[in-house]
Backbone as numpy.savetxt, mean C-alpha at the origin, in Angstrom:
# Nx Ny Nz CAx CAy CAz Cx Cy Cz
6.22 11.91 0.98 5.78 12.81 -0.11 6.35 14.27 0.33
6.08 14.56 1.36 6.36 16.12 1.85 7.92 16.15 2.12
8.64 15.27 2.15 9.94 15.33 2.31 10.72 15.95 0.98
9.88 15.57 -0.02 10.36 16.01 -1.35 10.25 17.28 -1.69
9.41 18.06 -0.86 9.16 19.39 -1.15 10.11 20.23 -0.35
10.60 21.43 -1.07 11.49 22.33 -0.23 10.69 22.83 1.00
11.61 23.07 1.96 11.07 23.69 3.27 10.08 24.71 3.25
10.49 25.77 2.33 9.63 27.01 2.40 8.18 26.85 1.89
8.15 25.67 1.13 6.87 25.40 0.42 5.92 24.19 1.12
6.72 23.83 1.98 6.21 22.43 2.61 4.77 23.01 3.63
4.95 24.03 4.30 3.73 24.56 5.07 2.68 24.92 4.27
3.10 25.36 2.95 1.92 25.67 2.17 0.83 24.55 1.80
1.78 23.43 1.64 0.87 22.09 1.07 0.16 21.75 2.29
0.69 21.88 3.49 0.03 21.20 4.79 -1.08 22.05 5.03
-1.08 23.19 4.81 -2.07 24.24 5.16 -3.16 23.84 4.01
-2.82 23.30 2.89 -3.90 23.20 1.87 -4.50 21.74 2.30
-3.90 20.98 2.97 -4.41 19.36 2.81 -5.50 19.49 4.18
-6.32 18.64 4.12 -7.51 18.45 4.93 -7.47 17.06 5.69
-7.41 17.05 6.88 -7.33 15.80 7.78 -8.65 14.94 7.58
-8.61 13.85 7.20 -9.79 12.75 7.18 -9.56 11.58 8.19
-10.39 11.09 8.79 -10.27 10.14 9.72 -11.52 8.85 9.41
-10.92 7.62 9.44 -11.76 6.56 9.15 -11.53 5.35 10.53
-12.69 4.95 10.66 -12.64 3.87 11.66 -12.34 2.62 11.04
-11.90 1.48 11.94 -11.63 0.32 11.42 -12.66 -0.33 10.63
-12.26 -0.85 9.29 -13.16 -1.49 8.56 -14.00 -0.44 7.56
-13.69 0.89 7.78 -14.27 1.88 6.81 -13.73 1.83 5.50
-14.52 2.13 4.37 -13.95 2.24 3.08 -13.88 3.87 2.76
-12.57 4.02 2.57 -12.11 5.43 1.98 -12.79 5.80 0.64
-12.72 4.91 -0.11 -13.52 4.98 -1.53 -13.43 3.52 -2.16
-14.50 3.51 -2.98 -14.73 2.18 -3.75 -14.15 2.52 -5.08
-13.75 1.37 -5.85 -13.49 1.48 -7.28 -14.77 2.10 -8.03
-14.39 2.95 -8.82 -15.37 3.56 -9.43 -15.94 4.83 -9.16
-15.60 5.01 -7.82 -15.87 6.41 -7.29 -15.22 7.47 -7.86
-15.83 8.74 -8.09 -15.08 9.72 -8.68 -13.90 10.22 -7.89
-12.90 10.38 -8.52 -11.58 10.60 -7.48 -11.55 12.09 -7.45
-11.31 12.41 -6.03 -11.23 13.76 -5.55 -10.22 14.50 -5.01
-9.12 13.40 -5.07 -7.64 13.99 -4.56 -6.76 12.81 -4.08
-5.56 13.42 -3.63 -4.59 12.41 -3.22 -4.59 12.24 -1.73
-4.36 11.15 -1.12 -4.32 11.11 0.34 -2.89 10.62 0.73
-2.57 11.21 1.79 -1.28 10.99 2.49 -1.43 10.25 3.87
-1.18 9.00 3.89 -1.21 8.32 5.08 -0.62 8.87 6.34
-1.21 9.26 7.34 -0.75 9.89 8.54 -0.58 8.88 9.70
-1.70 8.05 9.86 -1.83 6.97 10.89 -2.61 5.99 10.48
-2.17 4.61 10.82 -2.90 3.52 10.48 -2.45 2.79 9.31
-3.37 1.88 8.99 -2.80 1.00 7.83 -4.13 0.63 7.16
-4.00 0.70 5.73 -5.15 0.52 4.73 -4.78 -0.55 3.74
-5.81 -1.48 3.16 -5.61 -2.45 2.36 -6.32 -1.85 1.09
-5.58 -2.26 -0.03 -6.01 -1.96 -1.47 -6.49 -3.18 -2.17
-7.66 -3.35 -2.57 -8.16 -4.43 -3.25 -9.00 -3.74 -4.57
-9.14 -5.03 -5.53 -9.77 -4.93 -6.59 -10.65 -5.96 -6.90
-11.80 -5.88 -7.65 -12.57 -7.21 -8.16 -12.36 -7.33 -9.44
-12.21 -8.66 -9.69 -11.81 -9.24 -11.26 -13.15 -9.03 -11.74
-13.08 -9.36 -13.26 -14.54 -9.44 -13.94 -15.17 -10.86 -13.55
-14.51 -11.71 -13.04 -15.17 -12.96 -12.41 -15.68 -12.87 -11.30
-15.44 -11.67 -10.68 -16.02 -11.53 -9.25 -15.27 -11.72 -8.02
-13.98 -11.94 -8.29 -13.10 -12.39 -7.20 -12.48 -11.17 -6.73
-12.28 -11.19 -5.32 -11.64 -9.87 -4.79 -10.28 -10.13 -4.70
-9.30 -9.31 -5.22 -7.95 -9.47 -5.11 -7.33 -8.24 -4.29
-6.15 -8.82 -3.44 -5.72 -7.78 -2.49 -4.42 -7.48 -3.33
-4.09 -6.04 -3.42 -3.15 -5.58 -4.09 -1.83 -5.18 -3.32
-2.17 -4.41 -2.30 -1.12 -3.72 -1.48 -1.71 -3.34 -0.11
-0.77 -3.07 0.83 -1.23 -2.66 2.28 -0.51 -1.24 2.33
-0.93 -0.15 2.74 -0.46 0.92 2.81 -0.25 1.51 4.08
0.95 2.06 4.77 0.94 2.65 6.04 1.34 4.05 6.13
1.82 4.52 7.27 2.25 5.96 7.41 3.31 6.26 6.37
3.04 7.56 5.84 4.08 7.94 4.82 3.81 7.43 3.18
2.96 6.33 3.34 2.49 6.08 1.98 1.26 7.06 1.40
1.29 7.28 0.03 0.07 7.91 -0.53 -0.58 7.22 -1.45
-1.74 7.64 -1.85 -2.54 6.90 -2.82 -3.46 7.92 -3.53
-3.88 7.62 -4.78 -4.84 8.40 -5.55 -4.32 9.66 -6.32
-2.86 9.49 -6.29 -2.34 10.59 -7.17 -2.81 10.92 -8.46
-3.19 10.02 -9.28 -3.50 10.10 -10.48 -4.80 11.25 -10.67
-5.48 11.24 -9.40 -6.62 12.25 -9.51 -6.20 13.82 -9.52
-4.82 13.92 -9.29 -4.15 15.33 -9.44 -3.93 15.40 -10.96
-3.74 14.39 -11.65 -3.25 14.50 -13.23 -4.66 14.48 -14.14
-5.52 13.73 -13.78 -6.67 13.45 -14.78 -7.84 14.04 -14.17
-8.50 14.96 -14.48 -9.85 15.47 -13.97 -10.93 14.66 -14.19
-11.71 14.32 -13.19 -12.87 13.56 -13.52 -12.45 11.87 -13.54
-11.31 11.68 -13.20 -11.06 10.30 -13.26 -11.72 9.38 -12.02
-12.06 8.25 -12.25 -12.65 7.23 -11.49 -11.56 6.41 -10.84
-11.77 6.03 -9.36 -10.98 5.18 -8.65 -10.93 3.76 -9.10
-9.69 3.27 -9.27 -9.58 1.91 -10.04 -9.53 0.74 -9.12
-9.56 1.11 -7.55 -9.32 0.27 -6.58 -10.13 0.74 -5.31
-10.58 -0.36 -4.48 -11.07 0.05 -3.30 -10.02 0.10 -2.23
-10.17 1.12 -1.29 -9.26 1.35 -0.12 -10.14 1.15 1.17
-9.66 0.21 1.96 -10.34 0.01 3.18 -9.44 0.04 4.49
-9.85 0.72 5.48 -9.04 0.83 6.78 -9.13 -0.48 7.39
-7.71 -1.05 7.78 -7.59 -2.10 8.63 -7.47 -1.82 10.17
-7.40 -0.35 10.49 -7.49 -0.10 11.69 -7.76 1.47 11.65
-7.69 1.94 12.85 -8.16 3.56 12.79 -7.09 4.13 11.97
-7.76 5.02 11.02 -6.63 5.71 10.05 -6.88 7.16 9.99
-5.81 7.87 9.72 -5.95 9.35 9.65 -5.21 9.55 8.20
-5.58 10.25 7.49 -5.13 10.62 5.93 -5.07 12.14 5.87
-4.04 12.66 5.12 -4.28 14.15 4.70 -4.53 14.05 3.25
-5.76 14.88 2.82 -6.19 15.00 1.61 -5.89 16.12 1.00
-5.14 16.10 -0.14 -4.83 17.04 -1.21 -5.91 16.88 -2.42
-6.69 18.01 -2.39 -7.78 17.89 -3.34 -7.31 18.29 -4.86
-7.82 17.83 -5.84 -7.35 18.31 -7.15 -7.41 19.86 -7.47
-8.46 20.38 -7.10 -8.68 21.85 -7.16 -7.48 22.40 -6.25
-7.22 22.20 -5.03 -6.28 22.82 -4.28 -4.89 22.49 -4.84
-4.48 21.39 -5.17 -3.51 21.10 -5.89 -2.98 22.01 -7.05
-4.24 22.18 -8.01 -4.04 23.00 -9.19 -3.70 24.57 -8.75
-4.44 24.89 -7.81 -3.93 26.34 -7.20 -2.67 26.48 -6.75
-2.36 25.41 -6.10 -0.82 25.39 -5.46 0.10 25.41 -6.63
-0.02 24.71 -7.71 0.90 24.70 -8.70 1.11 26.03 -9.56
-0.21 26.58 -9.69 -0.13 27.84 -10.41 0.49 28.87 -9.70
0.54 28.97 -8.32 1.45 29.91 -7.43 2.71 29.40 -7.19
3.11 27.99 -7.25 4.19 27.53 -7.12 4.55 26.36 -7.99
4.85 26.77 -9.29 5.20 25.78 -10.20 6.16 24.56 -9.78
6.90 24.60 -8.85 7.98 23.61 -8.61 7.18 22.58 -7.97
6.30 22.85 -7.22 5.50 21.73 -6.47 5.03 20.48 -7.51
4.93 21.06 -8.59 4.42 19.87 -9.75 5.38 18.76 -9.89
6.67 19.16 -9.66 7.75 17.99 -9.65 7.57 17.06 -8.63
7.01 17.46 -7.47 6.80 16.42 -6.43 5.91 15.24 -7.10
4.86 15.64 -7.76 3.99 14.56 -8.48 4.53 13.90 -9.52
5.55 14.39 -10.29 6.25 13.62 -11.23 7.01 12.45 -10.50
7.61 12.96 -9.31 8.42 11.98 -8.62 7.44 10.77 -8.23
6.35 11.15 -7.68 5.52 10.05 -7.04 5.11 9.13 -8.09
4.64 9.77 -9.28 4.39 8.72 -10.58 5.27 7.95 -11.13
6.61 8.33 -11.03 7.73 7.94 -11.40 8.08 6.76 -10.58
7.89 6.99 -9.30 8.16 5.81 -8.01 7.20 4.84 -8.43
5.99 5.19 -8.61 4.79 4.07 -8.93 5.22 3.12 -10.18
5.72 3.82 -11.30 6.13 3.12 -12.44 7.33 2.31 -12.09
8.13 2.74 -11.29 9.41 1.98 -11.00 8.97 0.72 -10.09
8.06 0.86 -9.06 7.63 -0.26 -8.37 6.98 -1.35 -9.12
5.98 -0.89 -10.03 5.31 -1.66 -10.74 6.12 -2.58 -11.87
7.17 -1.92 -12.27 8.02 -2.72 -13.09 8.86 -3.60 -12.39
9.31 -3.10 -11.29 9.99 -4.27 -10.41 9.30 -5.40 -10.12
7.99 -5.41 -9.95 6.95 -6.57 -9.50 6.84 -7.32 -11.01
6.73 -6.70 -11.94 6.52 -7.61 -13.08 7.83 -8.36 -13.43
8.95 -7.82 -13.06 10.24 -8.63 -13.38 10.13 -9.81 -12.20
9.98 -9.46 -10.98 10.00 -10.41 -10.02 8.75 -11.67 -10.34
7.78 -11.12 -10.84 6.75 -12.23 -11.26 7.17 -13.22 -12.07
8.38 -12.77 -13.30 8.68 -13.41 -14.23 9.77 -14.47 -13.74
10.78 -13.90 -12.99 11.84 -14.58 -12.62 12.06 -15.04 -11.18
11.23 -14.83 -10.25 11.39 -15.23 -8.83 10.29 -16.28 -8.61
10.60 -17.49 -7.88 9.63 -18.44 -7.73 8.53 -18.10 -6.71
7.39 -18.37 -7.05 6.18 -18.09 -6.25 6.25 -18.08 -4.81
7.02 -19.18 -4.15 6.95 -19.34 -2.56 7.98 -18.24 -2.12
9.07 -17.83 -2.78 9.76 -16.64 -2.35 9.07 -15.43 -2.46
8.01 -15.05 -3.60 7.41 -13.86 -3.57 6.47 -13.87 -2.29
5.98 -15.11 -1.94 4.96 -14.94 -0.88 5.69 -14.60 0.39
6.98 -15.06 0.55 7.73 -14.60 1.82 8.33 -13.24 1.75
8.56 -12.91 0.68 8.83 -11.34 0.41 7.69 -10.52 0.71
6.37 -10.71 0.50 5.36 -9.91 0.72 5.11 -9.95 2.20
5.20 -11.23 2.90 5.20 -11.19 4.21 6.09 -10.36 4.78
7.39 -10.44 4.56 8.53 -9.71 5.10 8.16 -8.20 5.02
7.69 -7.65 3.82 7.29 -6.12 3.61 6.31 -5.82 4.53
5.37 -6.75 4.64 4.25 -6.47 5.67 4.67 -6.24 7.14
5.61 -7.05 7.53 6.07 -7.09 8.73 6.74 -5.78 9.08
7.29 -5.10 8.10 7.88 -3.58 8.23 6.74 -2.81 8.36
5.67 -2.85 7.41 4.54 -1.96 7.48 3.80 -2.00 8.72
3.74 -3.24 9.24 2.94 -3.47 10.73 3.89 -3.21 11.85
4.92 -2.71 11.66 5.67 -2.45 13.07 7.17 -2.57 12.70
7.58 -3.78 12.16 9.15 -3.90 11.86 9.81 -4.57 12.82
9.21 -4.91 14.08 9.80 -5.48 15.19 9.23 -6.65 15.61
9.97 -7.96 15.33 9.25 -8.99 15.90 9.01 -9.34 17.18
8.04 -9.90 17.68 6.83 -10.49 16.97 5.88 -9.32 16.30
5.41 -9.51 15.17 4.49 -8.62 14.67 3.39 -9.44 13.82
2.19 -8.85 14.01 0.94 -9.63 13.68 0.63 -8.98 12.11
0.25 -9.84 11.35 -0.19 -9.08 9.86 -1.51 -9.80 9.78
-2.56 -8.90 9.95 -4.05 -9.38 10.01 -4.47 -9.58 8.44
-3.85 -10.38 7.75 -4.45 -10.91 6.41 -4.59 -12.22 6.21
-5.55 -12.62 5.47 -5.75 -14.20 5.32 -4.66 -14.58 4.27
-4.38 -16.00 4.21 -3.40 -16.66 3.22 -3.95 -16.26 1.86
-5.15 -16.15 1.47 -5.82 -15.81 0.24 -5.23 -14.50 -0.07
-5.30 -13.60 0.74 -4.96 -12.24 0.47 -3.44 -12.14 0.21
-2.66 -12.99 0.99 -1.19 -12.97 0.71 -0.94 -13.81 -0.47
-1.60 -14.54 -0.98 -1.21 -15.35 -2.19 -1.60 -14.41 -3.58
-2.73 -13.38 -3.37 -3.19 -12.60 -4.36 -1.95 -11.58 -4.66
-1.49 -11.03 -3.30 -0.44 -10.00 -3.39 0.93 -10.46 -3.87
1.19 -11.88 -3.92 2.24 -12.29 -4.56 2.07 -13.01 -5.80
0.80 -12.63 -6.22 0.46 -13.34 -7.68 0.53 -14.66 -7.88
0.05 -15.58 -6.84 0.09 -16.97 -6.73 -1.36 -17.46 -6.27
-1.28 -18.78 -6.03 -2.47 -19.51 -5.58 -2.31 -19.59 -4.04
-3.44 -19.91 -3.47 -3.54 -20.19 -2.08 -2.75 -21.48 -1.55
-2.82 -22.58 -2.29 -2.18 -23.67 -1.91 -0.58 -23.57 -1.90
-0.12 -22.66 -2.92 1.35 -22.35 -3.10 1.51 -21.52 -1.70
0.94 -20.40 -1.58 1.09 -19.68 -0.61 1.28 -20.47 0.78
0.13 -21.31 1.01 0.09 -22.07 2.20 1.24 -22.87 2.37
1.81 -23.60 1.30 2.98 -24.39 1.24 4.14 -23.55 1.76
4.48 -22.30 1.14 5.45 -21.40 1.58 5.44 -21.11 2.81
4.31 -20.71 3.68 4.03 -20.24 4.85 4.27 -21.31 5.85
3.86 -22.71 5.55 4.09 -23.72 6.41 5.36 -24.17 6.48
6.22 -23.99 5.51 7.63 -24.34 5.52 8.58 -23.17 6.50
8.01 -22.04 6.21 8.65 -20.82 7.04 8.15 -21.08 8.44
7.20 -21.72 8.81 6.70 -21.90 10.01 7.45 -23.02 10.90
7.62 -23.97 10.10 8.51 -25.02 10.42 10.08 -24.49 10.78
10.46 -23.57 9.99 11.89 -23.08 10.40 11.70 -21.94 11.44
10.51 -21.68 12.03 10.46 -20.95 13.15 10.48 -19.38 12.88
10.13 -19.04 11.66 10.24 -17.72 11.16 8.86 -16.95 11.42
7.67 -17.66 11.59 6.32 -17.25 11.82 5.72 -18.34 12.30
4.53 -17.63 12.53 3.26 -18.83 13.10 1.98 -18.46 12.31
1.24 -19.43 12.18 0.04 -19.21 11.43 -1.17 -19.22 12.11
-2.07 -18.42 12.17 -3.50 -18.30 12.95 -4.33 -18.19 11.74
-5.70 -18.34 12.25 -6.82 -18.09 11.39 -6.83 -16.66 10.94
-6.63 -16.31 9.74 -6.94 -14.78 9.31 -5.71 -14.01 9.63
-4.59 -14.46 9.97 -3.60 -13.73 10.29 -2.15 -14.41 10.23
-0.94 -13.80 10.10 0.37 -14.39 10.16 1.17 -13.51 11.15
1.86 -14.27 12.23 2.67 -13.63 13.11 4.15 -13.93 12.69
4.91 -13.00 12.46 6.34 -13.08 12.12 7.00 -13.04 13.29
7.78 -14.05 13.47 8.65 -14.13 14.77 10.05 -13.87 14.68
10.57 -14.06 13.52 11.88 -13.76 13.19 12.11 -13.08 11.78
12.18 -11.91 11.81 12.11 -11.11 10.68 13.47 -11.25 9.86
14.48 -11.35 10.57 15.83 -11.33 10.00 16.02 -12.81 9.28
15.53 -13.85 9.89 15.49 -15.03 9.18 14.67 -15.23 7.77
13.50 -14.50 8.08 12.62 -14.55 7.04 13.07 -13.80 5.88
13.99 -12.66 6.01 14.39 -11.89 5.02 15.60 -12.60 4.39
16.29 -13.21 5.02 17.31 -14.24 4.43 16.79 -15.37 3.51
15.70 -15.81 3.81 15.05 -16.84 3.08 14.36 -16.30 1.79
14.40 -14.95 1.68 13.90 -14.50 0.43 14.89 -13.91 -0.49
16.12 -13.86 0.05 17.18 -13.44 -0.96 17.59 -14.47 -1.93
């Protein structure tokens, strides 16, 4: 996010942002909470979850350093959060409140272009996932999510991903039995190992080749 801001304005944004710290397992906010601003992840990783009308908890994404969330709070005053964000480990974020952002844009209109870029990036990612869901086999989607998470959790094998197979299945838009089948096959090929509540990626290059 900050990389997209001209150097002379970057320090202004940083001075406006407020550091927030969360312990492992802490909820940054719940779905339905009043949105107070945008968070930029500085340290740690967080999981994004929603609850369906049937009461099922669905994992949508995992965020790490450099990612941001809550950007719509800067666009629509009084907006409610649409997902629950929970810290998977000790986390630090930089919060840019909606009032602070409005004040920044008033004094430096060019900064508003950063928000436009963030929103455009989100739309592009969502569009890509829709196309993937339509044309990519579920087993491949599962392994792609695991490969992406391996990068988020360190990027150098072996790397532990502390998510259940159910969570991986929902992230890939498929069922747990399908996810389990894909993961077991990858385990047989030596790309990863499975333990209760987590996956350990052993061969990230091999796993990536299996998703292409």
